[in-house]
PAKOL-515115 format. One record per atom (N, C-alpha, C): residue number from 1; residue in three letters; atom name; x, y, z. Coordinates in steps of 0.02 Angstrom, whole numbers, plus 50000, padded with zeros to 5 digits. Each point is the difference from the previous one (the first is absolute). Example, Ala and Ser with C-alpha at 12.3 -4.5 7.8 and 13.67 -1.06 7.14 Angstrom:
BEGIN
[site 1 'ALA' 'N' [50660 49716 50390]],
[site 1 'ALA' 'CA' [49955 50059 50000]],
[site 1 'ALA' 'C' [50045 50060 50000]],
[site 2 'SER' 'N' [49982 50053 49964]],
[site 2 'SER' 'CA' [50042 50059 50003]],
[site 2 'SER' 'C' [49961 50055 50037]],
END
This chain:
BEGIN
[site 1 'MET' 'N' [44946 56619 59653]],
[site 1 'MET' 'CA' [50065 50015 50027]],
[site 1 'MET' 'C' [50041 50037 49947]],
[site 2 'LYS' 'N' [50024 50057 50019]],
[site 2 'LYS' 'CA' [50037 50043 49954]],
[site 2 'LYS' 'C' [50075 49986 50006]],
[site 3 'LYS' 'N' [50031 49985 49944]],
[site 3 'LYS' 'CA' [50072 49988 50000]],
[site 3 'LYS' 'C' [50036 50063 49977]],
[site 4 'THR' 'N' [50047 50021 50038]],
[site 4 'THR' 'CA' [50038 50060 49981]],
[site 4 'THR' 'C' [50070 49978 49980]],
[site 5 'PHE' 'N' [50026 50032 49949]],
[site 5 'PHE' 'CA' [50067 49987 49976]],
[site 5 'PHE' 'C' [50045 50057 50022]],
[site 6 'ASN' 'N' [50059 49982 50024]],
[site 6 'ASN' 'CA' [50047 50053 50016]],
[site 6 'ASN' 'C' [50041 50017 49937]],
[site 7 'GLN' 'N' [50046 50045 50007]],
[site 7 'GLN' 'CA' [50038 50025 49942]],
[site 7 'GLN' 'C' [50042 49944 49968]],
[site 8 'LEU' 'N' [50030 49958 50041]],
[site 8 'LEU' 'CA' [50042 49946 49974]],
[site 8 'LEU' 'C' [49959 49948 49961]],
[site 9 'ASP' 'N' [49939 49986 50024]],
[site 9 'ASP' 'CA' [49956 49955 49963]],
[site 9 'ASP' 'C' [49983 50027 49931]],
[site 10 'LYS' 'N' [49986 50064 49997]],
[site 10 'LYS' 'CA' [49983 50030 49935]],
[site 10 'LYS' 'C' [50059 49999 49952]],
[site 11 'ILE' 'N' [50060 50012 50026]],
[site 11 'ILE' 'CA' [50060 49997 49958]],
[site 11 'ILE' 'C' [50012 49930 49974]],
[site 12 'GLN' 'N' [49989 49950 50043]],
[site 12 'GLN' 'CA' [50009 49931 49978]],
[site 12 'GLN' 'C' [49949 49980 49947]],
[site 13 'ILE' 'N' [49939 50024 50006]],
[site 13 'ILE' 'CA' [49949 49986 49949]],
[site 13 'ILE' 'C' [50020 50030 49934]],
[site 14 'VAL' 'N' [50025 50062 50000]],
[site 14 'VAL' 'CA' [50022 50032 49938]],
[site 14 'VAL' 'C' [50059 49963 49970]],
[site 15 'ILE' 'N' [50048 49980 50041]],
[site 15 'ILE' 'CA' [50058 49962 49975]],
[site 15 'ILE' 'C' [49978 49934 49969]],
[site 16 'ALA' 'N' [49953 49966 50032]],
[site 16 'ALA' 'CA' [49977 49936 49974]],
[site 16 'ALA' 'C' [49963 50009 49933]],
[site 17 'ILE' 'N' [49960 50051 49993]],
[site 17 'ILE' 'CA' [49964 50012 49937]],
[site 17 'ILE' 'C' [50049 50018 49944]],
[site 18 'VAL' 'N' [50049 50042 50015]],
[site 18 'VAL' 'CA' [50050 50019 49950]],
[site 18 'VAL' 'C' [50041 49939 49980]],
[site 19 'ALA' 'N' [50019 49958 50048]],
[site 19 'ALA' 'CA' [50038 49940 49984]],
[site 19 'ALA' 'C' [49960 49952 49957]],
[site 20 'LEU' 'N' [49935 49994 50013]],
[site 20 'LEU' 'CA' [49958 49958 49960]],
[site 20 'LEU' 'C' [49995 50025 49928]],
[site 21 'LEU' 'N' [49992 50065 49992]],
[site 21 'LEU' 'CA' [49997 50029 49932]],
[site 21 'LEU' 'C' [50066 49991 49963]],
[site 22 'LEU' 'N' [50055 50010 50035]],
[site 22 'LEU' 'CA' [50065 49991 49969]],
[site 22 'LEU' 'C' [50013 49927 49982]],
[site 23 'ALA' 'N' [49976 49954 50041]],
[site 23 'ALA' 'CA' [50009 49929 49984]],
[site 23 'ALA' 'C' [49959 49982 49938]],
[site 24 'ILE' 'N' [49941 50028 49993]],
[site 24 'ILE' 'CA' [49959 49987 49941]],
[site 24 'ILE' 'C' [50033 50030 49938]],
[site 25 'LEU' 'N' [50025 50061 50006]],
[site 25 'LEU' 'CA' [50035 50031 49943]],
[site 25 'LEU' 'C' [50068 49969 49988]],
[site 26 'GLY' 'N' [50025 49963 50048]],
[site 26 'GLY' 'CA' [50066 49967 49993]],
[site 26 'GLY' 'C' [50001 49946 49948]],
[site 27 'PHE' 'N' [49942 49978 49977]],
[site 27 'PHE' 'CA' [49999 49950 49946]],
[site 27 'PHE' 'C' [50027 50030 49936]],
[site 28 'MET' 'N' [49995 50067 49993]],
[site 28 'MET' 'CA' [50026 50033 49940]],
[site 28 'MET' 'C' [50070 50028 50010]],
[site 29 'TYR' 'N' [50015 50022 50061]],
[site 29 'TYR' 'CA' [50065 50032 50014]],
[site 29 'TYR' 'C' [50033 49964 50059]],
[site 30 'ASP' 'N' [50063 49981 49992]],
[site 30 'ASP' 'CA' [50034 49960 50051]],
[site 30 'ASP' 'C' [50015 50040 50064]],
[site 31 'ASN' 'N' [50021 50062 49993]],
[site 31 'ASN' 'CA' [50019 50038 50060]],
[site 31 'ASN' 'C' [49942 50014 50046]],
[site 32 'LEU' 'N' [49940 50002 49974]],
[site 32 'LEU' 'CA' [49942 50012 50043]],
[site 32 'LEU' 'C' [49988 49942 50048]],
[site 33 'THR' 'N' [50015 49940 49977]],
[site 33 'THR' 'CA' [49992 49942 50044]],
[site 33 'THR' 'C' [50049 50004 50058]],
[site 34 'GLU' 'N' [50061 50022 49987]],
[site 34 'GLU' 'CA' [50049 50006 50054]],
[site 34 'GLU' 'C' [49980 50055 50050]],
[site 35 'ILE' 'N' [49972 50054 49975]],
[site 35 'ILE' 'CA' [49976 50053 50044]],
[site 35 'ILE' 'C' [49942 49975 50042]],
[site 36 'ALA' 'N' [49956 49959 49969]],
[site 36 'ALA' 'CA' [49944 49971 50038]],
[site 36 'ALA' 'C' [50026 49954 50055]],
[site 37 'PHE' 'N' [50051 49959 49986]],
[site 37 'PHE' 'CA' [50030 49958 50052]],
[site 37 'PHE' 'C' [50028 50043 50056]],
[site 38 'LEU' 'N' [50031 50055 49983]],
[site 38 'LEU' 'CA' [50029 50045 50049]],
[site 38 'LEU' 'C' [49945 50029 50045]],
[site 39 'LEU' 'N' [49945 50022 49971]],
[site 39 'LEU' 'CA' [49945 50029 50039]],
[site 39 'LEU' 'C' [49967 49947 50044]],
[site 40 'ILE' 'N' [49992 49940 49974]],
[site 40 'ILE' 'CA' [49970 49947 50040]],
[site 40 'ILE' 'C' [50045 49982 50059]],
[site 41 'ALA' 'N' [50065 49998 49989]],
[site 41 'ALA' 'CA' [50046 49985 50055]],
[site 41 'ALA' 'C' [50000 50056 50052]],
[site 42 'ILE' 'N' [49995 50061 49979]],
[site 42 'ILE' 'CA' [49996 50056 50048]],
[site 42 'ILE' 'C' [49936 49995 50041]],
[site 43 'ASN' 'N' [49945 49983 49966]],
[site 43 'ASN' 'CA' [49937 49992 50035]],
[site 43 'ASN' 'C' [50003 49943 50050]],
[site 44 'LEU' 'N' [50031 49945 49980]],
[site 44 'LEU' 'CA' [50009 49942 50045]],
[site 44 'LEU' 'C' [50044 50019 50060]],
[site 45 'LEU' 'N' [50051 50038 49987]],
[site 45 'LEU' 'CA' [50046 50021 50053]],
[site 45 'LEU' 'C' [49963 50044 50051]],
[site 46 'VAL' 'N' [49959 50046 49976]],
[site 46 'VAL' 'CA' [49962 50044 50045]],
[site 46 'VAL' 'C' [49951 49959 50041]],
[site 47 'ASN' 'N' [49966 49953 49969]],
[site 47 'ASN' 'CA' [49953 49958 50037]],
[site 47 'ASN' 'C' [50035 49960 50054]],
[site 48 'GLU' 'N' [50056 49971 49984]],
[site 48 'GLU' 'CA' [50035 49959 50049]],
[site 48 'GLU' 'C' [50031 50042 50056]],
[site 49 'MET' 'N' [50021 50060 49985]],
[site 49 'MET' 'CA' [50026 50044 50053]],
[site 49 'MET' 'C' [49945 50019 50048]],
[site 50 'ARG' 'N' [49939 50009 49974]],
[site 50 'ARG' 'CA' [49944 50015 50044]],
[site 50 'ARG' 'C' [49983 49940 50044]],
[site 51 'SER' 'N' [50001 49940 49972]],
[site 51 'SER' 'CA' [49984 49941 50041]],
[site 51 'SER' 'C' [50059 49981 50045]],
[site 52 'PHE' 'N' [50060 50020 49981]],
[site 52 'PHE' 'CA' [50060 49987 50040]],
[site 52 'PHE' 'C' [49997 50038 50066]],
[site 53 'ARG' 'N' [49971 50059 49999]],
[site 53 'ARG' 'CA' [49994 50039 50061]],
[site 53 'ARG' 'C' [49957 49964 50053]],
[site 54 'LYS' 'N' [49950 49962 49976]],
[site 54 'LYS' 'CA' [49955 49966 50046]],
[site 54 'LYS' 'C' [50031 49936 50027]],
[site 55 'ASP' 'N' [50034 49961 49957]],
[site 55 'ASP' 'CA' [50026 49935 50021]],
[site 55 'ASP' 'C' [50072 49994 49976]],
[site 56 'LYS' 'N' [50047 50015 50044]],
[site 56 'LYS' 'CA' [50071 49998 49982]],
[site 56 'LYS' 'C' [50030 49931 50007]],
[site 57 'LYS' 'N' [49963 49952 50026]],
[site 57 'LYS' 'CA' [50027 49933 50010]],
[site 57 'LYS' 'C' [49989 49955 49941]],
[site 58 'SER' 'N' [49960 50021 49952]],
[site 58 'SER' 'CA' [49984 49958 49943]],
[site 58 'SER' 'C' [50058 49998 49950]],
[site 59 'ILE' 'N' [50023 49940 49984]],
[site 59 'ILE' 'CA' [50055 49994 49952]],
[site 59 'ILE' 'C' [49976 50015 49929]],
[site 60 'PHE' 'N' [49936 49990 49987]],
[site 60 'PHE' 'CA' [49974 50013 49933]],
[site 60 'PHE' 'C' [50003 50074 49983]],
[site 61 'SER' 'N' [49991 50044 50048]],
[site 61 'SER' 'CA' [50006 50071 49987]],
[site 61 'SER' 'C' [50071 50018 49979]],
[site 62 'TYR' 'N' [50050 49970 50034]],
[site 62 'TYR' 'CA' [50069 50012 49981]],
[site 62 'TYR' 'C' [50014 49975 49930]],
[site 63 'LEU' 'N' [49976 49940 49984]],
[site 63 'LEU' 'CA' [50012 49971 49934]],
[site 63 'LEU' 'C' [49968 50041 49944]],
[site 64 'ILE' 'N' [49939 50022 50011]],
[site 64 'ILE' 'CA' [49965 50039 49948]],
[site 64 'ILE' 'C' [50033 50068 49991]],
[site 65 'ILE' 'N' [50023 50030 50054]],
[site 65 'ILE' 'CA' [50035 50064 49994]],
[site 65 'ILE' 'C' [50065 49992 49960]],
[site 66 'VAL' 'N' [50037 49948 50014]],
[site 66 'VAL' 'CA' [50063 49987 49964]],
[site 66 'VAL' 'C' [49986 49986 49927]],
[site 67 'MET' 'N' [49948 49960 49986]],
[site 67 'MET' 'CA' [49983 49985 49930]],
[site 67 'MET' 'C' [49977 50062 49962]],
[site 68 'ALA' 'N' [49962 50043 50033]],
[site 68 'ALA' 'CA' [49978 50061 49968]],
[site 68 'ALA' 'C' [50059 50046 49984]],
[site 69 'ILE' 'N' [50047 50006 50046]],
[site 69 'ILE' 'CA' [50060 50040 49988]],
[site 69 'ILE' 'C' [50041 49971 49943]],
[site 70 'LEU' 'N' [50005 49934 49998]],
[site 70 'LEU' 'CA' [50037 49967 49946]],
[site 70 'LEU' 'C' [49966 50011 49932]],
[site 71 'ILE' 'N' [49934 49997 49998]],
[site 71 'ILE' 'CA' [49964 50013 49937]],
[site 71 'ILE' 'C' [50010 50072 49978]],
[site 72 'ILE' 'N' [50000 50046 50048]],
[site 72 'ILE' 'CA' [50011 50071 49983]],
[site 72 'ILE' 'C' [50070 50009 49969]],
[site 73 'PHE' 'N' [50051 49972 50032]],
[site 73 'PHE' 'CA' [50068 50007 49973]],
[site 73 'PHE' 'C' [50007 49967 49932]],
[site 74 'LEU' 'N' [49972 49941 49992]],
[site 74 'LEU' 'CA' [50005 49966 49935]],
[site 74 'LEU' 'C' [49962 50036 49945]],
[site 75 'SER' 'N' [49943 50030 50017]],
[site 75 'SER' 'CA' [49962 50038 49950]],
[site 75 'SER' 'C' [50038 50062 49979]],
[site 76 'ILE' 'N' [50029 50035 50048]],
[site 76 'ILE' 'CA' [50040 50059 49984]],
[site 76 'ILE' 'C' [50060 49981 49958]],
[site 77 'HIS' 'N' [50033 49945 50017]],
[site 77 'HIS' 'CA' [50058 49977 49963]],
[site 77 'HIS' 'C' [49981 49983 49928]],
[site 78 'LYS' 'N' [49944 49966 49991]],
[site 78 'LYS' 'CA' [49978 49982 49933]],
[site 78 'LYS' 'C' [49979 50061 49959]],
[site 79 'LEU' 'N' [49971 50050 50033]],
[site 79 'LEU' 'CA' [49981 50061 49965]],
[site 79 'LEU' 'C' [50061 50039 49977]],
[site 80 'LEU' 'N' [50052 50000 50041]],
[site 80 'LEU' 'CA' [50059 50040 49983]],
[site 80 'LEU' 'C' [50046 49967 49949]],
[site 81 'TYR' 'N' [50000 49932 49998]],
[site 81 'TYR' 'CA' [50046 49966 49955]],
[site 81 'TYR' 'C' [49964 49959 49948]],
END
């Protein structure tokens, strides 16, 4: 069985790999860890938006989307200040 990836899947894989590398390098530099959190939250937000289209009645989708947005705002705030 051949699995095909669409464009969004490929972008998410690249974001996840970059976030993993930044998290590993974040042991030496503090700002890289915050950027890794930001990328992970963006990836989580994209995943949940895709699953939200299928099942809009699930409360967990709403909660995860709100938490991902909150993580994005807090990461940006910590990076700027």
